[in-house]
N, C-alpha and C positions, 0 to 999 in steps of 0.2 A: 627933173632929176632922171637922168638916163639909166634905165636899167635897175632901178631899185623898186622894191615893192613895199607895201605898207608893213609887212612882217619885219623887213630888215631894217627899217627906220628906227623902230623903237627898241632895238637890241634883243637880248635873250633873257630868259629867267636865270637869276644867280643860282638857283637850286638845281633845276632839272635841264637847263641849257635849251629849252624850246624857244622858238621865236615868239615874242610878245606881239600881240595884234594892237594893243593900245598901249599908250605910255604909261608907265608905272613908277610912281615916286620912290617906292622901296626896292624896286629892281626884281621883285618876284611876281610870278603868274598868279592867277585867281586860285588856281588848285593848290599850289604851293603855299600861298598866303593862309588859306583855309587850313591847312595841315598844321602851320606854325600856331596859328590861334587856337586850334583843337589841343595841341600839346601844351600850351600855356595854360589852358582852362583846367586841364586835368592834373596840374602839377600841383602837390599838396607837400612837397618835400622842401620847398623853399618859401621864406616869408612873402607875403603879397606885395610888398613894396619892390622886392627884387624882381618879381615877375613882372610887375607893371613897368619897371624901368628896362627890362629886357624886350618887353612888347614895344616900348617906345623906340628902343634903339632900332628893332626890326622895321617898324613903320616909317622911320626917318631914313632908312637905306644905311645905317651905320654900321651893319655887319657885312663885311665882304669876304667870300670864301677865297682862300688863296690854293690849297692843294686838295683836291678831291673830297671836299666837305670835311676835312680833318683839321686844318689849321685856318683860322679866320684873322682878319683885321677888324677891330672894333674901336670906333671913335668914342672917346669919353663923352660924358654927358654936357659938358660945356664946350666941347669942340676943339680944345687945345691939345690933346693927346691922341695918338693912335697905339692900341695896344695889340699885342700878337696873343692870340688866345686859342686854346684847343677846346675841343668839344668834350675832352675827358676832364677838363677842370682847371688845367693849368693856365695861368695869365700872368703877364708880366706888369700888370697895374700894381699899385702900392699894396692893396689888400691881397691880390694873388701872390705877391713875393712874400707875404706873410702867412700863407697856407690858409687864407680866409676865403670862403666861397664869394664869388662877386657875380654881378649881373652880367658882366662881359661873357664869362664862361657859360653862364645860363643861356644867354641869347645864342650863343655858338651851339649849345647843346640842342636847342630848339631847331635850329636850322639843319644840323645833322640828322635829327630824328625824323624831320618831315620827308 
């Protein structure tokens, strides 16, 4: 591979945009991943099952920032749908359309806060 380095082959962190030195299945670097997990551990405002599903989505790389870490695409738990979610709580999933808090917006909030 002419002219490429190890840092460009693995892409960039989805949160801070720094080059990744090692491949990452979730798309985040080690420092950003640690911040995401710390935010989830200290969250007492959401049910534990929502926190667990939000962390699972983050670990699977199912949360992709679109615009300046304010709007995100989040894949559903069965992988059949992609929802547009804001870190402020708006989501176009069936629960979000009924104004019920969903784990998609929780995962987006964790990424935005990291």
